[in-house]
N, C-alpha and C positions, 0 to 999 in steps of 0.2 A: 578190704576187698570190694566194698561198695563203690569206691572211687573208680576202680578198674572197670567194673561193670558199666558204670555211667559213661566212662570214656569210650568203652567198646561200643556201646549203643549209639553214642553220638557219632563215632567214626562210621559206623554202618549206615546211619542216616545220611551223613555227608556224602558217602560214596554212592548211595542210592540216588540222591538228588543230582549227582554229577554224571550219571550214567547216560550214554547215548544209545540210540536204538541199535546201531551197529554192534556196540559192545554186548548188548543183551542177545542179539541174534547169534553172535559168535559163541557166547557162553552156552547158548542152547544147542550148539552144534548144528545150526541151520546154515546152509548156503542160501544165497538170495533165491536161487531157483527152487530149492526145497521148501523154503518158507512161502514162496509164491504158490507152489502146488498145494501145500498144506492149508493155506488160507483162501485159495481160489482168487487171489488178488494178483494182478499182472506185475511182472518184474519191474516195469518202469515206475509203477506207483511205490513199490518198496524202495527203489533207488531214490525216488523223490523224497520220501519220508526220511530216509537216512541222511540226505544231504540238505535238509532244512527247507525244502520247497513245500509249497502248500499241498496238503492232502486232505481229503474228506475225513472228518473226525471219526466217522463210523469205520472207515478202513483202518485207521490207526488202532482203534479199539480191537478190531478183529486180529490184527497183527499181534498186538500185545496179549490177547487171549491165548494165541498159539504159543507165544514165547513163555508166558506165565505157566501154561500147562506143562511145557517141557522142563522148565526150571523149578516147578512147584513154588512159584512166587506170586506176588500180587502187585506188580508194578502198574501204575496208572499213567495217563498222559502227563500229568503234573510232575511225575518222577523223572521224566526223560528230558534230557537237555537237547535243545535244537528242534523240537517238534513244532511245526506250524500247521494248524488245521484251518479248514474253511468253516 
């Protein structure tokens, strides 16, 4: 049984590391507009973050805080694929 648990944890970590911001946003049931309103960050910045364009680190942290709250998770910038911060 221990082997199964080890494999399951490894798979969860792999999936976590390969997650995009858009995947998380959708899992949290946020539209871009709803996330923008929730975070008080403009829609263009959210789009830029999701498409791998440069975004201020503080704004990505605010976005992730809202998503983490909705998902009851603890994702960090390092966990998200394609994030480029200033």
